[in-house]
Structures are given as C-alpha cells and as structure tokens.
C-alpha positions, 0 to 999 in steps of 0.5 A: 271880113276883109272885104267889110274892113276895106269898105268901112275904111273907105267910108271913113273918108266920106263920112267923118268920124265918131269918138266913143265917149260912151265906149263899147260897154254901152248896150246897143239899142235895137235900132243900132243892131238892126242897122249893123252890116250883115255879118258884123260883130256887135262888138264893133258898135261904139256910142258917142256922148250924143247917143249916136252909134258908130262902128269902131275902126281902132282899139284904143283907150278912146275908140273912134270910128265911122257913124252907123247909118240906117237904110235911109242914110240917117245916123242911128241915134238913141232918144232925141239925139240929132246929127 
C-alpha cells in the first residue's frame, strides 16, 4: 500500500489534478473499476463534473486527486465526456 501511495504521489506532479464535484458517493462505472490499480480500494475513486474519474489523494470536503487512466493512457470518463 505504501508503494502505491508513493507512486500516486509521484504521478500527481506529472498528470495534474481532478477535483471531485461528483464526490465519492457516485457509483463507479465498470470502466473505472477495470482501470483501478490492482489492490487499490474502489473507495479512492472520485468523479468530476465532466464524468471523468480520478484517484483521491486527500480527504477533504472536496476531494482532489489524479486522473484515472486506462491501459492506453486515456482518462476514464463516463458517457461522452472528453478530456
């Protein structure tokens, strides 16, 4: 788990941040769950106002984190959202 957190922290500097307006209460899509790193709890998933998923890095009133990317490097978004 510590190794994953270090990796996630390093990725923040490279990929930018996602601010969750959909919050943690949104039900993760199948695509978001499939892109989740192995062993990571789905409770870390957050969704922004565009329907794009990220991994939460801070537990605040409005969680922020890094974009969740699939195996091709594209950010995982629901519907027709474009990043």
